[in-house]
py3Dmol code that shows the C-alpha trace and the ligand (Angstrom):
import py3Dmol

protein = """\
ATOM      1  CA  UNK A   1       0.000   0.000   0.000  1.00  0.00           C
ATOM      2  CA  UNK A   2       1.339   3.390  -0.890  1.00  0.00           C
ATOM      3  CA  UNK A   3       1.503   5.693   2.120  1.00  0.00           C
ATOM      4  CA  UNK A   4       2.956   8.657   0.303  1.00  0.00           C
ATOM      5  CA  UNK A   5      -0.042  10.969   0.024  1.00  0.00           C
ATOM      6  CA  UNK A   6      -1.210  10.652   3.615  1.00  0.00           C
ATOM      7  CA  UNK A   7       1.825  12.167   5.334  1.00  0.00           C
ATOM      8  CA  UNK A   8       1.943  14.903   2.740  1.00  0.00           C
ATOM      9  CA  UNK A   9      -1.725  15.677   3.372  1.00  0.00           C
ATOM     10  CA  UNK A  10      -1.158  15.617   7.102  1.00  0.00           C
ATOM     11  CA  UNK A  11       1.790  17.960   6.727  1.00  0.00           C
ATOM     12  CA  UNK A  12      -0.380  20.331   4.786  1.00  0.00           C
ATOM     13  CA  UNK A  13      -3.027  20.153   7.495  1.00  0.00           C
ATOM     14  CA  UNK A  14      -0.669  21.365  10.228  1.00  0.00           C
ATOM     15  CA  UNK A  15       0.018  24.835   8.794  1.00  0.00           C
ATOM     16  CA  UNK A  16      -3.642  25.135   7.796  1.00  0.00           C
ATOM     17  CA  UNK A  17      -4.748  24.401  11.366  1.00  0.00           C
ATOM     18  CA  UNK A  18      -2.120  26.804  12.711  1.00  0.00           C
ATOM     19  CA  UNK A  19      -3.375  29.555  10.428  1.00  0.00           C
ATOM     20  CA  UNK A  20      -6.931  28.902  11.594  1.00  0.00           C
ATOM     21  CA  UNK A  21      -5.941  28.989  15.273  1.00  0.00           C
ATOM     22  CA  UNK A  22      -3.956  32.194  14.786  1.00  0.00           C
ATOM     23  CA  UNK A  23      -6.775  33.731  12.774  1.00  0.00           C
ATOM     24  CA  UNK A  24      -9.300  32.921  15.498  1.00  0.00           C
ATOM     25  CA  UNK A  25      -6.953  34.180  18.206  1.00  0.00           C
ATOM     26  CA  UNK A  26      -6.412  37.543  16.536  1.00  0.00           C
ATOM     27  CA  UNK A  27     -10.034  37.916  15.453  1.00  0.00           C
ATOM     28  CA  UNK A  28      -8.996  38.611  11.877  1.00  0.00           C
ATOM     29  CA  UNK A  29     -10.338  35.478  10.216  1.00  0.00           C
ATOM     30  CA  UNK A  30     -12.906  37.044   7.960  1.00  0.00           C
ATOM     31  CA  UNK A  31     -12.693  40.251   6.049  1.00  0.00           C
ATOM     32  CA  UNK A  32     -14.997  42.792   7.626  1.00  0.00           C
ATOM     33  CA  UNK A  33     -15.185  41.016  10.996  1.00  0.00           C
ATOM     34  CA  UNK A  34     -15.142  43.437  13.962  1.00  0.00           C
ATOM     35  CA  UNK A  35     -11.723  44.286  15.439  1.00  0.00           C
ATOM     36  CA  UNK A  36     -10.739  42.227  18.476  1.00  0.00           C
ATOM     37  CA  UNK A  37     -11.205  45.114  20.919  1.00  0.00           C
ATOM     38  CA  UNK A  38     -12.746  45.409  24.346  1.00  0.00           C
ATOM     39  CA  UNK A  39     -11.672  44.353  27.807  1.00  0.00           C
ATOM     40  CA  UNK A  40      -9.864  40.998  27.894  1.00  0.00           C
ATOM     41  CA  UNK A  41     -11.460  38.960  30.678  1.00  0.00           C
ATOM     42  CA  UNK A  42      -8.319  36.792  31.023  1.00  0.00           C
ATOM     43  CA  UNK A  43      -6.243  39.759  32.168  1.00  0.00           C
ATOM     44  CA  UNK A  44      -8.697  40.868  34.858  1.00  0.00           C
ATOM     45  CA  UNK A  45      -7.711  40.374  38.497  1.00  0.00           C
ATOM     46  CA  UNK A  46      -9.720  38.054  40.763  1.00  0.00           C
ATOM     47  CA  UNK A  47     -10.662  39.943  43.909  1.00  0.00           C
ATOM     48  CA  UNK A  48     -10.484  38.372  47.355  1.00  0.00           C
ATOM     49  CA  UNK A  49     -13.954  38.355  48.889  1.00  0.00           C
ATOM     50  CA  UNK A  50     -13.857  39.389  52.551  1.00  0.00           C
ATOM     51  CA  UNK A  51     -16.470  36.945  53.823  1.00  0.00           C
ATOM     52  CA  UNK A  52     -15.891  38.048  57.437  1.00  0.00           C
ATOM     53  CA  UNK A  53     -16.762  41.668  56.618  1.00  0.00           C
ATOM     54  CA  UNK A  54     -19.657  43.202  58.553  1.00  0.00           C
ATOM     55  CA  UNK A  55     -20.988  46.764  58.660  1.00  0.00           C
ATOM     56  CA  UNK A  56     -24.134  46.843  60.808  1.00  0.00           C
ATOM     57  CA  UNK A  57     -23.897  50.644  61.139  1.00  0.00           C
ATOM     58  CA  UNK A  58     -24.647  50.979  57.424  1.00  0.00           C
ATOM     59  CA  UNK A  59     -28.352  50.656  56.580  1.00  0.00           C
ATOM     60  CA  UNK A  60     -27.487  50.057  52.903  1.00  0.00           C
ATOM     61  CA  UNK A  61     -24.977  47.277  53.631  1.00  0.00           C
ATOM     62  CA  UNK A  62     -27.361  45.628  56.123  1.00  0.00           C
ATOM     63  CA  UNK A  63     -30.181  45.630  53.572  1.00  0.00           C
ATOM     64  CA  UNK A  64     -27.915  44.256  50.797  1.00  0.00           C
ATOM     65  CA  UNK A  65     -26.476  41.603  53.140  1.00  0.00           C
ATOM     66  CA  UNK A  66     -29.979  40.371  54.057  1.00  0.00           C
ATOM     67  CA  UNK A  67     -30.932  40.326  50.398  1.00  0.00           C
ATOM     68  CA  UNK A  68     -27.726  38.452  49.534  1.00  0.00           C
ATOM     69  CA  UNK A  69     -27.120  40.838  46.663  1.00  0.00           C
ATOM     70  CA  UNK A  70     -25.501  44.227  46.191  1.00  0.00           C
ATOM     71  CA  UNK A  71     -27.306  46.327  43.586  1.00  0.00           C
ATOM     72  CA  UNK A  72     -24.885  48.623  41.756  1.00  0.00           C
ATOM     73  CA  UNK A  73     -25.960  51.374  39.366  1.00  0.00           C
ATOM     74  CA  UNK A  74     -23.698  51.640  36.319  1.00  0.00           C
ATOM     75  CA  UNK A  75     -23.519  52.784  32.705  1.00  0.00           C
ATOM     76  CA  UNK A  76     -24.020  50.191  29.970  1.00  0.00           C
ATOM     77  CA  UNK A  77     -22.911  51.990  26.792  1.00  0.00           C
ATOM     78  CA  UNK A  78     -19.501  53.442  27.665  1.00  0.00           C
ATOM     79  CA  UNK A  79     -16.667  51.406  26.083  1.00  0.00           C
ATOM     80  CA  UNK A  80     -13.873  50.329  28.485  1.00  0.00           C
ATOM     81  CA  UNK A  81     -15.735  51.925  31.418  1.00  0.00           C
ATOM     82  CA  UNK A  82     -19.197  50.410  31.768  1.00  0.00           C
ATOM     83  CA  UNK A  83     -20.499  48.365  28.875  1.00  0.00           C
ATOM     84  CA  UNK A  84     -23.100  45.610  28.564  1.00  0.00           C
ATOM     85  CA  UNK A  85     -22.630  42.954  25.915  1.00  0.00           C
ATOM     86  CA  UNK A  86     -26.091  42.714  24.322  1.00  0.00           C
ATOM     87  CA  UNK A  87     -25.494  39.083  23.313  1.00  0.00           C
ATOM     88  CA  UNK A  88     -24.508  37.764  26.758  1.00  0.00           C
ATOM     89  CA  UNK A  89     -25.769  40.484  29.102  1.00  0.00           C
ATOM     90  CA  UNK A  90     -22.281  40.580  30.700  1.00  0.00           C
ATOM     91  CA  UNK A  91     -20.913  43.888  31.977  1.00  0.00           C
ATOM     92  CA  UNK A  92     -17.297  44.955  31.510  1.00  0.00           C
ATOM     93  CA  UNK A  93     -15.080  48.006  31.944  1.00  0.00           C
ATOM     94  CA  UNK A  94     -13.056  49.914  34.526  1.00  0.00           C
ATOM     95  CA  UNK A  95     -16.071  51.160  36.498  1.00  0.00           C
ATOM     96  CA  UNK A  96     -17.437  47.616  36.563  1.00  0.00           C
ATOM     97  CA  UNK A  97     -14.092  46.432  37.991  1.00  0.00           C
ATOM     98  CA  UNK A  98     -14.098  49.220  40.588  1.00  0.00           C
ATOM     99  CA  UNK A  99     -17.575  48.004  41.589  1.00  0.00           C
ATOM    100  CA  UNK A 100     -16.411  44.353  41.737  1.00  0.00           C
ATOM    101  CA  UNK A 101     -13.247  45.041  43.752  1.00  0.00           C
ATOM    102  CA  UNK A 102     -14.955  47.273  46.312  1.00  0.00           C
ATOM    103  CA  UNK A 103     -17.950  44.905  46.527  1.00  0.00           C
ATOM    104  CA  UNK A 104     -15.500  42.052  47.291  1.00  0.00           C
ATOM    105  CA  UNK A 105     -14.151  44.116  50.201  1.00  0.00           C
ATOM    106  CA  UNK A 106     -17.730  44.503  51.457  1.00  0.00           C
ATOM    107  CA  UNK A 107     -18.181  40.709  51.347  1.00  0.00           C
ATOM    108  CA  UNK A 108     -19.995  40.361  48.010  1.00  0.00           C
ATOM    109  CA  UNK A 109     -18.686  37.947  45.381  1.00  0.00           C
ATOM    110  CA  UNK A 110     -18.997  38.719  41.662  1.00  0.00           C
ATOM    111  CA  UNK A 111     -22.154  36.600  41.363  1.00  0.00           C
ATOM    112  CA  UNK A 112     -23.735  38.506  44.268  1.00  0.00           C
ATOM    113  CA  UNK A 113     -23.670  41.813  42.418  1.00  0.00           C
ATOM    114  CA  UNK A 114     -26.643  42.966  40.361  1.00  0.00           C
ATOM    115  CA  UNK A 115     -25.779  45.684  37.846  1.00  0.00           C
ATOM    116  CA  UNK A 116     -28.478  48.151  36.905  1.00  0.00           C
ATOM    117  CA  UNK A 117     -28.039  50.674  34.090  1.00  0.00           C
ATOM    118  CA  UNK A 118     -28.929  54.176  35.306  1.00  0.00           C
ATOM    119  CA  UNK A 119     -28.610  57.290  33.135  1.00  0.00           C
ATOM    120  CA  UNK A 120     -26.661  60.333  34.346  1.00  0.00           C
ATOM    121  CA  UNK A 121     -29.811  62.341  35.106  1.00  0.00           C
ATOM    122  CA  UNK A 122     -31.270  59.628  37.380  1.00  0.00           C
ATOM    123  CA  UNK A 123     -28.290  58.867  39.627  1.00  0.00           C
ATOM    124  CA  UNK A 124     -29.179  61.004  42.636  1.00  0.00           C
ATOM    125  CA  UNK A 125     -32.824  59.864  42.706  1.00  0.00           C
ATOM    126  CA  UNK A 126     -31.879  56.169  42.386  1.00  0.00           C
ATOM    127  CA  UNK A 127     -29.507  56.473  45.345  1.00  0.00           C
ATOM    128  CA  UNK A 128     -31.919  58.487  47.485  1.00  0.00           C
ATOM    129  CA  UNK A 129     -34.878  56.159  46.949  1.00  0.00           C
ATOM    130  CA  UNK A 130     -32.849  52.980  47.508  1.00  0.00           C
ATOM    131  CA  UNK A 131     -33.305  51.624  43.987  1.00  0.00           C
ATOM    132  CA  UNK A 132     -29.550  50.963  43.999  1.00  0.00           C
ATOM    133  CA  UNK A 133     -27.070  50.440  46.868  1.00  0.00           C
ATOM    134  CA  UNK A 134     -24.213  52.311  45.223  1.00  0.00           C
ATOM    135  CA  UNK A 135     -23.330  53.863  41.874  1.00  0.00           C
ATOM    136  CA  UNK A 136     -20.121  53.428  39.876  1.00  0.00           C
ATOM    137  CA  UNK A 137     -20.348  55.144  36.488  1.00  0.00           C
ATOM    138  CA  UNK A 138     -18.137  58.105  35.545  1.00  0.00           C
ATOM    139  CA  UNK A 139     -19.778  59.981  38.419  1.00  0.00           C
ATOM    140  CA  UNK A 140     -18.070  63.316  39.084  1.00  0.00           C
ATOM    141  CA  UNK A 141     -17.814  64.355  42.715  1.00  0.00           C
ATOM    142  CA  UNK A 142     -18.980  67.950  43.080  1.00  0.00           C
ATOM    143  CA  UNK A 143     -20.408  70.252  45.733  1.00  0.00           C
ATOM    144  CA  UNK A 144     -23.867  70.401  44.169  1.00  0.00           C
ATOM    145  CA  UNK A 145     -24.247  66.611  44.089  1.00  0.00           C
ATOM    146  CA  UNK A 146     -22.800  66.278  47.590  1.00  0.00           C
ATOM    147  CA  UNK A 147     -25.933  68.017  48.845  1.00  0.00           C
ATOM    148  CA  UNK A 148     -27.944  65.012  47.648  1.00  0.00           C
ATOM    149  CA  UNK A 149     -25.618  61.988  47.812  1.00  0.00           C
ATOM    150  CA  UNK A 150     -22.380  60.817  49.419  1.00  0.00           C
ATOM    151  CA  UNK A 151     -19.191  60.053  47.481  1.00  0.00           C
ATOM    152  CA  UNK A 152     -16.391  57.623  48.241  1.00  0.00           C
ATOM    153  CA  UNK A 153     -13.161  58.250  46.368  1.00  0.00           C
ATOM    154  CA  UNK A 154     -12.116  59.729  44.041  1.00  0.00           C
ATOM    155  CA  UNK A 155     -10.769  56.620  42.296  1.00  0.00           C
ATOM    156  CA  UNK A 156      -9.952  58.280  38.934  1.00  0.00           C
ATOM    157  CA  UNK A 157      -9.489  61.776  37.539  1.00  0.00           C
ATOM    158  CA  UNK A 158     -10.959  62.567  34.102  1.00  0.00           C
ATOM    159  CA  UNK A 159     -11.316  65.877  32.237  1.00  0.00           C
ATOM    160  CA  UNK A 160     -13.935  67.191  29.832  1.00  0.00           C
ATOM    161  CA  UNK A 161     -13.148  66.912  26.114  1.00  0.00           C
ATOM    162  CA  UNK A 162     -14.672  67.027  22.638  1.00  0.00           C
ATOM    163  CA  UNK A 163     -15.343  64.257  20.135  1.00  0.00           C
ATOM    164  CA  UNK A 164     -15.793  65.213  16.477  1.00  0.00           C
ATOM    165  CA  UNK A 165     -15.884  63.473  13.104  1.00  0.00           C
ATOM    166  CA  UNK A 166     -12.419  62.832  11.644  1.00  0.00           C
ATOM    167  CA  UNK A 167     -13.205  65.192   8.749  1.00  0.00           C
ATOM    168  CA  UNK A 168     -13.914  68.080  11.144  1.00  0.00           C
ATOM    169  CA  UNK A 169     -11.157  70.716  11.188  1.00  0.00           C
ATOM    170  CA  UNK A 170     -12.969  73.804  12.538  1.00  0.00           C
ATOM    171  CA  UNK A 171     -13.426  72.511  16.079  1.00  0.00           C
ATOM    172  CA  UNK A 172     -10.174  72.128  18.011  1.00  0.00           C
ATOM    173  CA  UNK A 173     -11.383  73.123  21.477  1.00  0.00           C
ATOM    174  CA  UNK A 174     -14.373  74.559  23.346  1.00  0.00           C
ATOM    175  CA  UNK A 175     -13.524  78.063  22.059  1.00  0.00           C
ATOM    176  CA  UNK A 176     -14.654  76.919  18.575  1.00  0.00           C
ATOM    177  CA  UNK A 177     -18.166  75.890  19.593  1.00  0.00           C
ATOM    178  CA  UNK A 178     -19.909  79.152  18.633  1.00  0.00           C
ATOM    179  CA  UNK A 179     -23.031  78.250  16.612  1.00  0.00           C
ATOM    180  CA  UNK A 180     -22.179  74.528  16.793  1.00  0.00           C
ATOM    181  CA  UNK A 181     -24.511  71.795  17.990  1.00  0.00           C
ATOM    182  CA  UNK A 182     -22.886  70.095  20.956  1.00  0.00           C
ATOM    183  CA  UNK A 183     -24.391  66.914  22.325  1.00  0.00           C
ATOM    184  CA  UNK A 184     -24.114  65.533  25.858  1.00  0.00           C
ATOM    185  CA  UNK A 185     -26.110  63.568  28.427  1.00  0.00           C
ATOM    186  CA  UNK A 186     -28.886  65.254  30.373  1.00  0.00           C
ATOM    187  CA  UNK A 187     -27.947  65.763  34.015  1.00  0.00           C
ATOM    188  CA  UNK A 188     -24.210  65.578  33.346  1.00  0.00           C
ATOM    189  CA  UNK A 189     -21.640  68.055  34.576  1.00  0.00           C
ATOM    190  CA  UNK A 190     -20.477  68.192  30.928  1.00  0.00           C
ATOM    191  CA  UNK A 191     -23.637  69.803  29.579  1.00  0.00           C
ATOM    192  CA  UNK A 192     -23.867  72.104  32.591  1.00  0.00           C
ATOM    193  CA  UNK A 193     -20.352  73.414  31.844  1.00  0.00           C
ATOM    194  CA  UNK A 194     -21.190  74.054  28.184  1.00  0.00           C
ATOM    195  CA  UNK A 195     -24.348  75.945  29.155  1.00  0.00           C
ATOM    196  CA  UNK A 196     -22.544  78.000  31.792  1.00  0.00           C
ATOM    197  CA  UNK A 197     -19.181  78.723  30.120  1.00  0.00           C
ATOM    198  CA  UNK A 198     -19.877  78.508  26.371  1.00  0.00           C
ATOM    199  CA  UNK A 199     -23.268  80.206  25.877  1.00  0.00           C
ATOM    200  CA  UNK A 200     -22.706  80.635  22.110  1.00  0.00           C
ATOM    201  CA  UNK A 201     -22.803  76.876  21.573  1.00  0.00           C
ATOM    202  CA  UNK A 202     -26.111  75.124  20.895  1.00  0.00           C
ATOM    203  CA  UNK A 203     -26.532  72.359  23.490  1.00  0.00           C
ATOM    204  CA  UNK A 204     -28.372  69.155  22.545  1.00  0.00           C
ATOM    205  CA  UNK A 205     -29.142  66.551  25.224  1.00  0.00           C
ATOM    206  CA  UNK A 206     -30.102  62.881  25.256  1.00  0.00           C
ATOM    207  CA  UNK A 207     -30.203  60.308  28.043  1.00  0.00           C
ATOM    208  CA  UNK A 208     -26.945  58.665  26.984  1.00  0.00           C
ATOM    209  CA  UNK A 209     -23.700  59.454  25.207  1.00  0.00           C
ATOM    210  CA  UNK A 210     -24.105  56.610  22.694  1.00  0.00           C
ATOM    211  CA  UNK A 211     -27.147  58.404  21.260  1.00  0.00           C
ATOM    212  CA  UNK A 212     -25.003  61.545  20.955  1.00  0.00           C
ATOM    213  CA  UNK A 213     -22.372  59.519  19.087  1.00  0.00           C
ATOM    214  CA  UNK A 214     -25.044  58.202  16.674  1.00  0.00           C
ATOM    215  CA  UNK A 215     -26.111  61.798  16.109  1.00  0.00           C
ATOM    216  CA  UNK A 216     -22.526  62.845  15.447  1.00  0.00           C
ATOM    217  CA  UNK A 217     -22.022  60.101  12.872  1.00  0.00           C
ATOM    218  CA  UNK A 218     -25.264  61.038  11.087  1.00  0.00           C
ATOM    219  CA  UNK A 219     -24.370  64.766  11.006  1.00  0.00           C
ATOM    220  CA  UNK A 220     -27.204  65.776  13.379  1.00  0.00           C
ATOM    221  CA  UNK A 221     -24.688  67.391  15.753  1.00  0.00           C
ATOM    222  CA  UNK A 222     -21.171  68.819  15.316  1.00  0.00           C
ATOM    223  CA  UNK A 223     -19.516  67.524  18.488  1.00  0.00           C
ATOM    224  CA  UNK A 224     -20.074  65.328  21.531  1.00  0.00           C
ATOM    225  CA  UNK A 225     -18.779  66.568  24.856  1.00  0.00           C
ATOM    226  CA  UNK A 226     -18.133  64.704  28.076  1.00  0.00           C
ATOM    227  CA  UNK A 227     -15.169  63.205  29.939  1.00  0.00           C
ATOM    228  CA  UNK A 228     -12.088  62.323  27.872  1.00  0.00           C
ATOM    229  CA  UNK A 229     -12.160  58.806  29.375  1.00  0.00           C
ATOM    230  CA  UNK A 230     -15.580  58.198  27.780  1.00  0.00           C
ATOM    231  CA  UNK A 231     -14.820  59.916  24.454  1.00  0.00           C
ATOM    232  CA  UNK A 232     -11.505  58.068  23.950  1.00  0.00           C
ATOM    233  CA  UNK A 233     -13.395  54.794  24.219  1.00  0.00           C
ATOM    234  CA  UNK A 234     -15.826  55.725  21.438  1.00  0.00           C
ATOM    235  CA  UNK A 235     -12.953  57.026  19.276  1.00  0.00           C
ATOM    236  CA  UNK A 236     -10.906  53.850  19.860  1.00  0.00           C
ATOM    237  CA  UNK A 237     -13.827  51.744  18.612  1.00  0.00           C
ATOM    238  CA  UNK A 238     -14.170  53.754  15.371  1.00  0.00           C
ATOM    239  CA  UNK A 239     -10.874  55.609  14.751  1.00  0.00           C
ATOM    240  CA  UNK A 240     -11.608  56.165  11.054  1.00  0.00           C
ATOM    241  CA  UNK A 241     -14.781  58.036  11.918  1.00  0.00           C
ATOM    242  CA  UNK A 242     -14.176  59.976  15.126  1.00  0.00           C
ATOM    243  CA  UNK A 243     -11.378  61.736  17.010  1.00  0.00           C
ATOM    244  CA  UNK A 244     -10.933  63.471  20.351  1.00  0.00           C
ATOM    245  CA  UNK A 245      -9.642  67.036  19.945  1.00  0.00           C
ATOM    246  CA  UNK A 246      -7.974  69.621  22.181  1.00  0.00           C
ATOM    247  CA  UNK A 247      -6.912  69.481  25.796  1.00  0.00           C
ATOM    248  CA  UNK A 248      -9.191  68.504  28.694  1.00  0.00           C
ATOM    249  CA  UNK A 249     -10.950  71.642  29.945  1.00  0.00           C
ATOM    250  CA  UNK A 250     -12.150  70.554  33.393  1.00  0.00           C
ATOM    251  CA  UNK A 251     -11.347  68.207  36.248  1.00  0.00           C
ATOM    252  CA  UNK A 252     -13.759  65.341  36.835  1.00  0.00           C
ATOM    253  CA  UNK A 253     -12.860  63.278  39.904  1.00  0.00           C
ATOM    254  CA  UNK A 254     -14.867  60.020  39.813  1.00  0.00           C
ATOM    255  CA  UNK A 255     -16.514  58.848  43.008  1.00  0.00           C
ATOM    256  CA  UNK A 256     -18.661  55.935  44.107  1.00  0.00           C
ATOM    257  CA  UNK A 257     -22.087  57.374  44.867  1.00  0.00           C
ATOM    258  CA  UNK A 258     -23.901  56.249  48.026  1.00  0.00           C
ATOM    259  CA  UNK A 259     -27.005  57.339  49.901  1.00  0.00           C
ATOM    260  CA  UNK A 260     -26.241  60.697  51.548  1.00  0.00           C
ATOM    261  CA  UNK A 261     -26.760  59.622  55.158  1.00  0.00           C
ATOM    262  CA  UNK A 262     -24.758  56.385  54.928  1.00  0.00           C
ATOM    263  CA  UNK A 263     -21.401  57.611  56.238  1.00  0.00           C
ATOM    264  CA  UNK A 264     -20.351  54.119  57.344  1.00  0.00           C
ATOM    265  CA  UNK A 265     -20.681  52.724  53.806  1.00  0.00           C
ATOM    266  CA  UNK A 266     -18.926  55.745  52.295  1.00  0.00           C
ATOM    267  CA  UNK A 267     -15.914  55.390  54.619  1.00  0.00           C
ATOM    268  CA  UNK A 268     -15.782  51.607  54.121  1.00  0.00           C
ATOM    269  CA  UNK A 269     -15.654  52.192  50.358  1.00  0.00           C
ATOM    270  CA  UNK A 270     -12.892  54.801  50.810  1.00  0.00           C
ATOM    271  CA  UNK A 271     -10.885  52.147  52.670  1.00  0.00           C
ATOM    272  CA  UNK A 272     -11.594  49.555  49.965  1.00  0.00           C
ATOM    273  CA  UNK A 273     -10.435  51.894  47.168  1.00  0.00           C
ATOM    274  CA  UNK A 274      -7.157  52.640  48.974  1.00  0.00           C
ATOM    275  CA  UNK A 275      -6.554  48.928  49.698  1.00  0.00           C
ATOM    276  CA  UNK A 276      -7.076  47.941  46.039  1.00  0.00           C
ATOM    277  CA  UNK A 277      -4.844  50.769  44.834  1.00  0.00           C
ATOM    278  CA  UNK A 278      -2.106  49.512  47.177  1.00  0.00           C
ATOM    279  CA  UNK A 279      -2.378  45.809  46.334  1.00  0.00           C
ATOM    280  CA  UNK A 280      -2.182  46.395  42.582  1.00  0.00           C
ATOM    281  CA  UNK A 281      -5.782  45.463  41.705  1.00  0.00           C
ATOM    282  CA  UNK A 282      -6.565  49.024  40.587  1.00  0.00           C
ATOM    283  CA  UNK A 283      -3.671  49.105  38.115  1.00  0.00           C
ATOM    284  CA  UNK A 284      -4.326  45.565  36.812  1.00  0.00           C
ATOM    285  CA  UNK A 285      -8.002  46.396  36.310  1.00  0.00           C
ATOM    286  CA  UNK A 286      -7.146  49.674  34.557  1.00  0.00           C
ATOM    287  CA  UNK A 287      -4.657  47.996  32.212  1.00  0.00           C
ATOM    288  CA  UNK A 288      -7.237  45.373  31.214  1.00  0.00           C
ATOM    289  CA  UNK A 289     -10.042  47.892  30.607  1.00  0.00           C
ATOM    290  CA  UNK A 290      -9.695  51.670  30.286  1.00  0.00           C
ATOM    291  CA  UNK A 291      -6.016  51.311  29.374  1.00  0.00           C
ATOM    292  CA  UNK A 292      -7.154  49.711  26.108  1.00  0.00           C
ATOM    293  CA  UNK A 293      -8.410  53.092  24.906  1.00  0.00           C
ATOM    294  CA  UNK A 294      -4.772  54.190  24.664  1.00  0.00           C
ATOM    295  CA  UNK A 295      -3.837  56.056  27.865  1.00  0.00           C
ATOM    296  CA  UNK A 296      -1.320  54.369  30.217  1.00  0.00           C
ATOM    297  CA  UNK A 297      -2.361  53.971  33.846  1.00  0.00           C
ATOM    298  CA  UNK A 298      -2.048  57.269  35.742  1.00  0.00           C
ATOM    299  CA  UNK A 299      -1.424  57.544  39.475  1.00  0.00           C
ATOM    300  CA  UNK A 300      -4.865  57.487  41.079  1.00  0.00           C
ATOM    301  CA  UNK A 301      -5.894  60.728  42.842  1.00  0.00           C
ATOM    302  CA  UNK A 302      -5.792  60.770  46.660  1.00  0.00           C
ATOM    303  CA  UNK A 303      -8.969  59.568  48.334  1.00  0.00           C
ATOM    304  CA  UNK A 304     -10.811  62.366  50.128  1.00  0.00           C
ATOM    305  CA  UNK A 305     -12.351  61.064  53.366  1.00  0.00           C
ATOM    306  CA  UNK A 306     -14.754  63.742  54.435  1.00  0.00           C
TER     307      UNK A 306
END
"""
ligand_1 = """\
10
LIG
N -18.445 62.808 34.778
C -19.499 63.605 34.274
C -20.724 63.580 35.166
O -20.712 62.961 36.174
C -19.894 63.227 32.862
C -20.066 61.762 32.621
C -21.424 61.228 33.024
O -22.455 61.828 32.678
O -21.464 60.185 33.662
O -21.701 64.177 34.892
"""
view = py3Dmol.view(width=600, height=400)
view.addModel(protein, "pdb")
view.setStyle({"model": 0}, {"cartoon": {"style": "trace"}})
view.addModel(ligand_1, "xyz")
view.setStyle({"model": 1}, {"stick": {}})
view.zoomTo()
view.show()
């Protein structure tokens, strides 16, 4: 029996299989398939759950502990920060990791967290009426909001920026917004700053930034404005279509929102943030999520225990 062809065929199969494996691994198998972007679950840290943790002085923690579930308000359409995969329902991003690591310190494992998408304009109400136990979603700490809610942190410092179409050359900073339609989320500090400091711009608001981005791509608005951290994520997903321009023109320290009266929970979260910054979880989580939008991990801002 001649055995010649079989080994030759088998030899041919090896490189073919290798090519297939490599193609699948890099996500570039088919022409036109989406780029292999987005947080890589393999690189995410596993957080140690403090099962002995107890905080009876916190009404929120006590309620969540009895329920066996911590309900965390988040964003679901902000790449690398807080994003929900519509196919699997899974949440990913830096804010999601901040929620997971601090929840672990409060005694809640990943499968004991319920994420709930809450738009910028509804954050304070959701915290005050107990719809959520805490909020982690690009939530700027400011004096106005501190009258209604409490903030742990900050755990990250962003700055306001502008996202425009790649073909746009007239807008290079907020000074160029005269007569331009600028889109942002209702209830955000971003739109409030445009209204207060750039009255010649025409503000347009929607519930979410992804709707603003759709409007930018369909020429309904000239720019989208919010934190650079959010805008860089949208630009990284479609670099041929959109770019972030100019320098950040504000400081946006991100905090974890809690019910205003729950000082015990706020201080426990402050402690959890500091602990995870020290043990390297913060940096590992950043590198696997927000770092993918192109900015290396900064030093986190000092936590402000008030
Ligand atoms: N960080 C800003 C804010 O809290 C803008 C981003 C957002 O709307 O979440 O309003």
